[in-house]
A tleap script that builds the chain and sets N, CA, C and O, in Angstrom:
source leaprc.protein.ff14SB
mol = sequence {
  NMET ARG THR ILE SER LEU LEU ALA PHE ILE
  ALA ALA LEU ALA ALA PRO ALA VAL ALA ALA
  GLN THR THR THR THR THR ARG THR ALA VAL
  THR ASN PRO ALA GLN LEU PRO ASP GLY THR
  TYR THR GLY VAL VAL GLN LYS VAL ILE ASP
  THR LYS ASP VAL VAL VAL LYS LEU SER ASN
  GLY ALA GLN ALA THR LEU LYS THR ALA LYS
  ASP ASN VAL ASP PHE THR LYS CYS GLN THR
  ASN GLN SER ILE ARG PHE SER VAL ILE ASN
  GLY LEU VAL ALA VAL TYR ALA PRO GLU SER
  CPRO
}
set mol.1.N position { -2.360 -28.096 -13.653 }
set mol.1.CA position { -1.785 -29.395 -13.526 }
set mol.1.C position { -2.727 -30.426 -14.319 }
set mol.1.O position { -2.232 -31.402 -14.883 }
set mol.2.N position { -4.086 -30.173 -14.337 }
set mol.2.CA position { -5.010 -31.168 -14.963 }
set mol.2.C position { -4.820 -30.873 -16.455 }
set mol.2.O position { -4.903 -31.847 -17.203 }
set mol.3.N position { -4.596 -29.768 -16.954 }
set mol.3.CA position { -4.349 -29.418 -18.363 }
set mol.3.C position { -3.272 -30.253 -18.897 }
set mol.3.O position { -3.361 -30.973 -19.892 }
set mol.4.N position { -2.050 -30.061 -18.004 }
set mol.4.CA position { -0.752 -30.780 -18.665 }
set mol.4.C position { -0.999 -32.289 -18.514 }
set mol.4.O position { -0.507 -33.004 -19.387 }
set mol.5.N position { -1.713 -32.883 -17.499 }
set mol.5.CA position { -2.076 -34.384 -17.618 }
set mol.5.C position { -2.932 -34.740 -18.820 }
set mol.5.O position { -2.750 -35.804 -19.410 }
set mol.6.N position { -3.857 -33.877 -19.191 }
set mol.6.CA position { -4.622 -34.125 -20.265 }
set mol.6.C position { -3.799 -34.024 -21.644 }
set mol.6.O position { -4.007 -34.757 -22.611 }
set mol.7.N position { -2.981 -33.160 -21.597 }
set mol.7.CA position { -2.121 -32.928 -22.798 }
set mol.7.C position { -1.119 -34.227 -22.945 }
set mol.7.O position { -0.824 -34.690 -24.047 }
set mol.8.N position { -0.689 -34.698 -21.841 }
set mol.8.CA position { 0.269 -35.679 -21.879 }
set mol.8.C position { -0.488 -36.998 -22.332 }
set mol.8.O position { 0.066 -37.765 -23.119 }
set mol.9.N position { -1.758 -37.261 -21.832 }
set mol.9.CA position { -2.655 -38.288 -22.189 }
set mol.9.C position { -2.724 -38.332 -23.750 }
set mol.9.O position { -2.416 -39.314 -24.427 }
set mol.10.N position { -3.186 -37.088 -24.245 }
set mol.10.CA position { -3.493 -36.986 -25.693 }
set mol.10.C position { -2.142 -37.302 -26.511 }
set mol.10.O position { -2.169 -38.044 -27.492 }
set mol.11.N position { -1.019 -36.729 -26.074 }
set mol.11.CA position { 0.342 -37.047 -26.801 }
set mol.11.C position { 0.528 -38.512 -26.687 }
set mol.11.O position { 0.909 -39.079 -27.711 }
set mol.12.N position { 0.335 -39.201 -25.665 }
set mol.12.CA position { 0.512 -40.628 -25.627 }
set mol.12.C position { -0.314 -41.370 -26.644 }
set mol.12.O position { 0.183 -42.251 -27.346 }
set mol.13.N position { -1.578 -41.011 -26.721 }
set mol.13.CA position { -2.436 -41.665 -27.609 }
set mol.13.C position { -2.038 -41.304 -29.002 }
set mol.13.O position { -2.205 -42.194 -29.836 }
set mol.14.N position { -1.543 -40.171 -29.411 }
set mol.14.CA position { -1.165 -39.848 -30.742 }
set mol.14.C position { 0.272 -40.420 -31.127 }
set mol.14.O position { 0.557 -40.497 -32.323 }
set mol.15.N position { 1.145 -40.805 -30.205 }
set mol.15.CA position { 2.409 -41.275 -30.465 }
set mol.15.C position { 2.424 -42.374 -31.590 }
set mol.15.O position { 3.110 -42.288 -32.609 }
set mol.16.N position { 1.519 -43.500 -31.257 }
set mol.16.CA position { 1.416 -44.556 -32.189 }
set mol.16.C position { 1.160 -44.294 -33.665 }
set mol.16.O position { 1.657 -44.908 -34.610 }
set mol.17.N position { 0.192 -43.150 -33.709 }
set mol.17.CA position { -0.339 -42.725 -34.967 }
set mol.17.C position { 0.821 -42.015 -35.727 }
set mol.17.O position { 0.982 -42.263 -36.922 }
set mol.18.N position { 1.604 -41.175 -35.098 }
set mol.18.CA position { 2.752 -40.540 -35.802 }
set mol.18.C position { 3.757 -41.508 -36.147 }
set mol.18.O position { 4.389 -41.400 -37.198 }
set mol.19.N position { 3.958 -42.496 -35.291 }
set mol.19.CA position { 4.991 -43.645 -35.695 }
set mol.19.C position { 4.396 -44.356 -36.970 }
set mol.19.O position { 5.149 -44.634 -37.903 }
set mol.20.N position { 3.237 -44.613 -37.010 }
set mol.20.CA position { 2.689 -45.304 -38.290 }
set mol.20.C position { 2.666 -44.436 -39.453 }
set mol.20.O position { 2.657 -44.924 -40.582 }
set mol.21.N position { 2.658 -43.221 -39.263 }
set mol.21.CA position { 2.680 -42.330 -40.582 }
set mol.21.C position { 4.233 -42.283 -41.104 }
set mol.21.O position { 4.465 -42.186 -42.309 }
set mol.22.N position { 5.156 -42.348 -40.252 }
set mol.22.CA position { 6.490 -42.351 -40.606 }
set mol.22.C position { 6.936 -43.589 -41.318 }
set mol.22.O position { 7.833 -43.498 -42.156 }
set mol.23.N position { 6.356 -44.780 -41.038 }
set mol.23.CA position { 6.663 -46.047 -41.471 }
set mol.23.C position { 6.152 -46.053 -43.051 }
set mol.23.O position { 5.064 -45.619 -43.430 }
set mol.24.N position { 7.079 -46.584 -43.802 }
set mol.24.CA position { 6.554 -46.615 -45.239 }
set mol.24.C position { 6.641 -48.107 -45.704 }
set mol.24.O position { 7.579 -48.838 -45.388 }
set mol.25.N position { 5.585 -48.499 -46.482 }
set mol.25.CA position { 5.639 -49.943 -47.085 }
set mol.25.C position { 5.346 -49.677 -48.520 }
set mol.25.O position { 4.600 -48.813 -48.980 }
set mol.26.N position { 6.149 -50.675 -49.228 }
set mol.26.CA position { 5.938 -50.711 -50.699 }
set mol.26.C position { 4.900 -51.553 -50.961 }
set mol.26.O position { 4.897 -52.664 -50.432 }
set mol.27.N position { 3.906 -51.175 -51.778 }
set mol.27.CA position { 2.772 -51.997 -52.274 }
set mol.27.C position { 2.758 -51.779 -53.752 }
set mol.27.O position { 3.047 -50.686 -54.240 }
set mol.28.N position { 2.425 -52.810 -54.454 }
set mol.28.CA position { 2.225 -52.802 -55.895 }
set mol.28.C position { 0.723 -52.594 -56.132 }
set mol.28.O position { -0.057 -53.408 -55.638 }
set mol.29.N position { 0.283 -51.608 -56.820 }
set mol.29.CA position { -1.079 -51.514 -56.934 }
set mol.29.C position { -1.463 -52.453 -58.224 }
set mol.29.O position { -0.712 -52.631 -59.182 }
set mol.30.N position { -2.719 -52.998 -58.079 }
set mol.30.CA position { -3.150 -53.915 -59.033 }
set mol.30.C position { -4.067 -53.308 -59.989 }
set mol.30.O position { -5.117 -52.852 -59.536 }
set mol.31.N position { -3.837 -53.228 -61.245 }
set mol.31.CA position { -4.622 -52.696 -62.136 }
set mol.31.C position { -5.470 -53.652 -62.862 }
set mol.31.O position { -5.040 -54.732 -63.265 }
set mol.32.N position { -6.762 -53.221 -63.037 }
set mol.32.CA position { -7.827 -54.155 -63.831 }
set mol.32.C position { -7.473 -53.823 -65.319 }
set mol.32.O position { -7.493 -52.648 -65.685 }
set mol.33.N position { -7.186 -54.718 -66.088 }
set mol.33.CA position { -6.876 -54.452 -67.616 }
set mol.33.C position { -8.227 -53.730 -68.206 }
set mol.33.O position { -8.095 -52.884 -69.091 }
set mol.34.N position { -9.454 -54.052 -67.734 }
set mol.34.CA position { -10.553 -53.413 -68.280 }
set mol.34.C position { -10.653 -51.954 -67.985 }
set mol.34.O position { -11.460 -51.254 -68.596 }
set mol.35.N position { -9.844 -51.465 -67.052 }
set mol.35.CA position { -9.768 -50.031 -66.744 }
set mol.35.C position { -8.812 -49.307 -67.661 }
set mol.35.O position { -8.940 -48.101 -67.877 }
set mol.36.N position { -7.835 -50.052 -68.213 }
set mol.36.CA position { -6.814 -49.320 -69.172 }
set mol.36.C position { -7.565 -48.956 -70.266 }
set mol.36.O position { -8.342 -49.726 -70.832 }
set mol.37.N position { -7.320 -47.551 -70.660 }
set mol.37.CA position { -7.823 -47.125 -71.967 }
set mol.37.C position { -7.183 -47.877 -73.237 }
set mol.37.O position { -6.039 -48.329 -73.208 }
set mol.38.N position { -7.962 -47.959 -74.267 }
set mol.38.CA position { -7.522 -48.642 -75.391 }
set mol.38.C position { -6.111 -47.895 -75.869 }
set mol.38.O position { -6.075 -46.670 -75.994 }
set mol.39.N position { -5.141 -48.603 -76.084 }
set mol.39.CA position { -3.717 -48.228 -76.484 }
set mol.39.C position { -2.726 -49.062 -76.320 }
set mol.39.O position { -2.950 -50.212 -75.941 }
set mol.40.N position { -1.501 -48.630 -76.571 }
set mol.40.CA position { -0.331 -49.461 -76.482 }
set mol.40.C position { 0.497 -49.133 -75.192 }
set mol.40.O position { 0.765 -47.991 -74.820 }
set mol.41.N position { 0.855 -50.255 -74.583 }
set mol.41.CA position { 1.695 -50.150 -73.247 }
set mol.41.C position { 2.894 -50.995 -73.234 }
set mol.41.O position { 3.113 -51.872 -74.070 }
set mol.42.N position { 3.752 -50.662 -72.133 }
set mol.42.CA position { 4.905 -51.524 -72.070 }
set mol.42.C position { 4.771 -52.088 -70.595 }
set mol.42.O position { 4.213 -51.474 -69.686 }
set mol.43.N position { 5.326 -53.276 -70.483 }
set mol.43.CA position { 5.432 -53.928 -69.143 }
set mol.43.C position { 6.444 -55.026 -69.110 }
set mol.43.O position { 6.917 -55.479 -70.152 }
set mol.44.N position { 6.809 -55.491 -67.837 }
set mol.44.CA position { 7.655 -56.397 -67.621 }
set mol.44.C position { 6.792 -57.734 -67.179 }
set mol.44.O position { 5.935 -57.675 -66.298 }
set mol.45.N position { 7.102 -58.890 -67.861 }
set mol.45.CA position { 6.450 -60.107 -67.541 }
set mol.45.C position { 6.817 -60.554 -66.095 }
set mol.45.O position { 7.996 -60.750 -65.801 }
set mol.46.N position { 5.775 -60.721 -65.158 }
set mol.46.CA position { 6.011 -61.261 -63.792 }
set mol.46.C position { 5.850 -62.749 -63.788 }
set mol.46.O position { 6.634 -63.499 -63.206 }
set mol.47.N position { 4.798 -63.146 -64.464 }
set mol.47.CA position { 4.372 -64.614 -64.514 }
set mol.47.C position { 3.519 -64.939 -65.538 }
set mol.47.O position { 2.530 -64.241 -65.764 }
set mol.48.N position { 3.838 -66.132 -66.328 }
set mol.48.CA position { 2.846 -66.472 -67.295 }
set mol.48.C position { 1.848 -67.540 -66.741 }
set mol.48.O position { 2.260 -68.618 -66.313 }
set mol.49.N position { 0.508 -67.203 -66.762 }
set mol.49.CA position { -0.382 -68.120 -66.247 }
set mol.49.C position { -0.737 -69.317 -67.067 }
set mol.49.O position { -0.782 -70.469 -66.634 }
set mol.50.N position { -0.982 -68.942 -68.286 }
set mol.50.CA position { -1.355 -69.944 -69.468 }
set mol.50.C position { -1.341 -69.248 -70.714 }
set mol.50.O position { -1.008 -68.063 -70.737 }
set mol.51.N position { -1.652 -69.832 -71.707 }
set mol.51.CA position { -1.683 -69.264 -73.161 }
set mol.51.C position { -2.305 -68.004 -73.317 }
set mol.51.O position { -1.882 -67.231 -74.177 }
set mol.52.N position { -3.350 -67.672 -72.517 }
set mol.52.CA position { -4.205 -66.531 -72.702 }
set mol.52.C position { -4.161 -65.476 -71.373 }
set mol.52.O position { -4.896 -64.492 -71.285 }
set mol.53.N position { -3.268 -65.827 -70.468 }
set mol.53.CA position { -3.205 -65.006 -69.322 }
set mol.53.C position { -1.883 -64.822 -68.787 }
set mol.53.O position { -1.173 -65.816 -68.638 }
set mol.54.N position { -1.418 -63.562 -68.448 }
set mol.54.CA position { -0.082 -63.307 -68.065 }
set mol.54.C position { -0.165 -62.135 -67.039 }
set mol.54.O position { -1.066 -61.299 -67.101 }
set mol.55.N position { 0.769 -62.113 -66.138 }
set mol.55.CA position { 0.859 -61.056 -65.096 }
set mol.55.C position { 2.119 -60.153 -65.582 }
set mol.55.O position { 3.252 -60.573 -65.821 }
set mol.56.N position { 1.674 -58.865 -65.669 }
set mol.56.CA position { 2.944 -57.947 -65.969 }
set mol.56.C position { 2.844 -56.825 -65.049 }
set mol.56.O position { 1.818 -56.435 -64.491 }
set mol.57.N position { 4.232 -56.260 -64.933 }
set mol.57.CA position { 4.390 -55.050 -64.114 }
set mol.57.C position { 4.352 -53.911 -65.138 }
set mol.57.O position { 5.204 -53.935 -66.026 }
set mol.58.N position { 3.538 -53.007 -65.113 }
set mol.58.CA position { 3.347 -51.894 -66.026 }
set mol.58.C position { 4.541 -50.817 -65.719 }
set mol.58.O position { 5.230 -50.855 -64.699 }
set mol.59.N position { 4.672 -49.876 -66.739 }
set mol.59.CA position { 5.765 -48.901 -66.462 }
set mol.59.C position { 5.513 -48.056 -65.366 }
set mol.59.O position { 6.471 -47.511 -64.817 }
set mol.60.N position { 4.245 -47.847 -64.924 }
set mol.60.CA position { 3.923 -47.015 -63.849 }
set mol.60.C position { 4.067 -47.703 -62.542 }
set mol.60.O position { 3.763 -47.092 -61.517 }
set mol.61.N position { 4.518 -48.958 -62.489 }
set mol.61.CA position { 4.642 -49.756 -61.320 }
set mol.61.C position { 3.454 -50.401 -60.756 }
set mol.61.O position { 3.493 -50.913 -59.637 }
set mol.62.N position { 2.345 -50.399 -61.522 }
set mol.62.CA position { 1.102 -51.198 -61.276 }
set mol.62.C position { 1.349 -52.573 -61.781 }
set mol.62.O position { 2.194 -52.809 -62.645 }
set mol.63.N position { 0.586 -53.490 -61.221 }
set mol.63.CA position { 0.536 -54.905 -61.669 }
set mol.63.C position { -0.785 -55.201 -62.225 }
set mol.63.O position { -1.837 -54.883 -61.671 }
set mol.64.N position { -0.696 -55.808 -63.318 }
set mol.64.CA position { -2.003 -56.266 -64.144 }
set mol.64.C position { -1.999 -57.666 -64.542 }
set mol.64.O position { -0.997 -58.227 -64.988 }
set mol.65.N position { -3.079 -58.199 -64.384 }
set mol.65.CA position { -3.212 -59.724 -65.101 }
set mol.65.C position { -3.904 -59.456 -66.528 }
set mol.65.O position { -5.079 -59.094 -66.574 }
set mol.66.N position { -3.170 -59.639 -67.642 }
set mol.66.CA position { -3.696 -59.481 -68.991 }
set mol.66.C position { -4.243 -60.629 -69.452 }
set mol.66.O position { -3.770 -61.736 -69.194 }
set mol.67.N position { -5.406 -60.410 -70.255 }
set mol.67.CA position { -6.126 -61.396 -70.761 }
set mol.67.C position { -6.238 -61.287 -72.424 }
set mol.67.O position { -6.214 -60.202 -73.006 }
set mol.68.N position { -6.345 -62.383 -73.000 }
set mol.68.CA position { -6.718 -62.293 -74.439 }
set mol.68.C position { -7.635 -63.297 -74.844 }
set mol.68.O position { -7.702 -64.385 -74.271 }
set mol.69.N position { -8.475 -62.916 -75.987 }
set mol.69.CA position { -9.259 -63.894 -76.536 }
set mol.69.C position { -8.955 -64.044 -77.940 }
set mol.69.O position { -9.750 -64.647 -78.660 }
set mol.70.N position { -7.828 -63.531 -78.429 }
set mol.70.CA position { -7.191 -63.721 -79.800 }
set mol.70.C position { -6.609 -65.024 -79.952 }
set mol.70.O position { -6.012 -65.514 -78.994 }
set mol.71.N position { -6.717 -65.706 -81.144 }
set mol.71.CA position { -6.077 -67.088 -81.431 }
set mol.71.C position { -4.589 -66.771 -81.832 }
set mol.71.O position { -3.748 -67.665 -81.734 }
set mol.72.N position { -4.269 -65.602 -82.250 }
set mol.72.CA position { -2.789 -65.424 -82.564 }
set mol.72.C position { -1.977 -64.845 -81.290 }
set mol.72.O position { -0.783 -64.564 -81.395 }
set mol.73.N position { -2.590 -64.705 -80.252 }
set mol.73.CA position { -1.800 -64.361 -79.128 }
set mol.73.C position { -1.479 -65.458 -78.088 }
set mol.73.O position { -2.376 -66.037 -77.475 }
set mol.74.N position { -0.412 -65.673 -77.945 }
set mol.74.CA position { 0.164 -66.968 -77.090 }
set mol.74.C position { 1.206 -66.477 -76.038 }
set mol.74.O position { 2.383 -66.282 -76.343 }
set mol.75.N position { 0.712 -66.289 -74.793 }
set mol.75.CA position { 1.632 -65.746 -73.838 }
set mol.75.C position { 2.648 -66.806 -73.251 }
set mol.75.O position { 3.451 -66.472 -72.379 }
set mol.76.N position { 2.593 -68.020 -73.725 }
set mol.76.CA position { 3.679 -69.035 -73.284 }
set mol.76.C position { 4.939 -68.648 -74.013 }
set mol.76.O position { 6.000 -69.029 -73.519 }
set mol.77.N position { 4.962 -67.971 -75.074 }
set mol.77.CA position { 6.152 -67.576 -75.633 }
set mol.77.C position { 6.933 -66.388 -74.894 }
set mol.77.O position { 8.057 -66.027 -75.242 }
set mol.78.N position { 6.252 -65.851 -73.891 }
set mol.78.CA position { 6.900 -64.888 -72.920 }
set mol.78.C position { 7.740 -65.491 -71.996 }
set mol.78.O position { 7.524 -66.663 -71.684 }
set mol.79.N position { 8.849 -64.752 -71.411 }
set mol.79.CA position { 9.749 -65.244 -70.388 }
set mol.79.C position { 9.537 -64.351 -69.223 }
set mol.79.O position { 9.254 -63.168 -69.413 }
set mol.80.N position { 9.653 -64.829 -68.060 }
set mol.80.CA position { 9.625 -63.905 -66.827 }
set mol.80.C position { 10.762 -62.905 -66.977 }
set mol.80.O position { 11.815 -63.219 -67.532 }
set mol.81.N position { 10.541 -61.737 -66.491 }
set mol.81.CA position { 11.307 -60.476 -66.544 }
set mol.81.C position { 11.594 -59.981 -68.005 }
set mol.81.O position { 12.466 -59.127 -68.174 }
set mol.82.N position { 10.913 -60.470 -69.030 }
set mol.82.CA position { 10.941 -60.026 -70.289 }
set mol.82.C position { 10.012 -58.620 -70.514 }
set mol.82.O position { 8.855 -58.546 -70.101 }
set mol.83.N position { 10.582 -57.707 -71.112 }
set mol.83.CA position { 9.851 -56.398 -71.329 }
set mol.83.C position { 9.077 -56.644 -72.742 }
set mol.83.O position { 9.625 -56.925 -73.808 }
set mol.84.N position { 7.717 -56.481 -72.521 }
set mol.84.CA position { 6.906 -56.509 -73.718 }
set mol.84.C position { 6.092 -55.351 -74.034 }
set mol.84.O position { 5.731 -54.610 -73.120 }
set mol.85.N position { 5.773 -55.124 -75.215 }
set mol.85.CA position { 4.876 -54.055 -75.619 }
set mol.85.C position { 3.615 -54.653 -76.044 }
set mol.85.O position { 3.718 -55.614 -76.807 }
set mol.86.N position { 2.339 -54.244 -75.672 }
set mol.86.CA position { 1.243 -54.788 -76.029 }
set mol.86.C position { 0.136 -53.815 -76.260 }
set mol.86.O position { 0.170 -52.709 -75.720 }
set mol.87.N position { -0.882 -54.194 -77.071 }
set mol.87.CA position { -1.992 -53.223 -77.272 }
set mol.87.C position { -3.269 -53.837 -76.705 }
set mol.87.O position { -3.574 -55.005 -76.943 }
set mol.88.N position { -4.034 -52.995 -75.922 }
set mol.88.CA position { -5.284 -53.306 -75.300 }
set mol.88.C position { -6.378 -52.699 -76.050 }
set mol.88.O position { -6.319 -51.543 -76.470 }
set mol.89.N position { -7.408 -53.497 -76.224 }
set mol.89.CA position { -8.509 -53.025 -76.986 }
set mol.89.C position { -9.772 -53.694 -76.130 }
set mol.89.O position { -9.911 -54.913 -76.026 }
set mol.90.N position { -10.626 -52.767 -75.562 }
set mol.90.CA position { -11.744 -53.201 -74.809 }
set mol.90.C position { -11.304 -54.277 -73.523 }
set mol.90.O position { -11.977 -55.250 -73.182 }
set mol.91.N position { -10.143 -53.891 -72.971 }
set mol.91.CA position { -9.774 -54.586 -71.829 }
set mol.91.C position { -9.021 -55.870 -72.291 }
set mol.91.O position { -8.651 -56.617 -71.386 }
set mol.92.N position { -8.768 -56.196 -73.464 }
set mol.92.CA position { -8.125 -57.448 -73.814 }
set mol.92.C position { -7.082 -57.107 -74.715 }
set mol.92.O position { -7.163 -56.169 -75.508 }
set mol.93.N position { -5.881 -58.031 -74.572 }
set mol.93.CA position { -4.722 -57.730 -75.458 }
set mol.93.C position { -4.919 -58.253 -76.836 }
set mol.93.O position { -5.209 -59.428 -77.065 }
set mol.94.N position { -4.745 -57.305 -77.779 }
set mol.94.CA position { -4.920 -57.701 -79.147 }
set mol.94.C position { -3.793 -58.205 -79.896 }
set mol.94.O position { -3.848 -58.963 -80.864 }
set mol.95.N position { -2.630 -57.644 -79.284 }
set mol.95.CA position { -1.259 -58.035 -79.837 }
set mol.95.C position { -0.149 -57.611 -78.953 }
set mol.95.O position { -0.282 -56.603 -78.259 }
set mol.96.N position { 0.960 -58.329 -78.931 }
set mol.96.CA position { 1.940 -58.168 -78.203 }
set mol.96.C position { 3.291 -58.481 -78.862 }
set mol.96.O position { 3.287 -59.192 -79.867 }
set mol.97.N position { 4.407 -58.022 -78.387 }
set mol.97.CA position { 5.705 -58.291 -78.965 }
set mol.97.C position { 6.853 -58.054 -77.894 }
set mol.97.O position { 6.708 -57.196 -77.023 }
set mol.98.N position { 7.882 -58.755 -77.969 }
set mol.98.CA position { 8.969 -58.294 -77.100 }
set mol.98.C position { 9.338 -56.886 -77.411 }
set mol.98.O position { 9.293 -56.464 -78.566 }
set mol.99.N position { 9.755 -56.047 -76.255 }
set mol.99.CA position { 10.141 -54.674 -76.647 }
set mol.99.C position { 11.656 -54.841 -77.035 }
set mol.99.O position { 12.453 -55.595 -76.479 }
set mol.100.N position { 11.885 -54.067 -78.007 }
set mol.100.CA position { 13.358 -54.116 -78.515 }
set mol.100.C position { 14.218 -52.977 -77.683 }
set mol.100.O position { 13.758 -51.888 -77.342 }
set mol.101.N position { 15.329 -53.365 -77.470 }
set mol.101.CA position { 16.283 -52.420 -76.529 }
set mol.101.C position { 16.583 -51.043 -77.210 }
set mol.101.O position { 17.286 -50.211 -76.637 }
savepdb mol mol.pdb
quit
């Protein structure tokens, strides 16, 4: 009888943990652009912060705030939900363009 009570007690404690495991939440991972290897990527503009900063959702679902130090890059020309292709060098955007369909 004592074993059954102990098992019932353990099961009652474990029930919330099991319920928590079955609950799914969608989170967007935030990626630091400095962690992106140099290369060309695609993303969808989420928010234009200013001329040198923009928030994009990458093709892998992660979100990143892109920065640039180049005079020729002006993110205010981007529009929300616009798909862009950009090149990252040393964690900064060197060039970007709207992605053609």
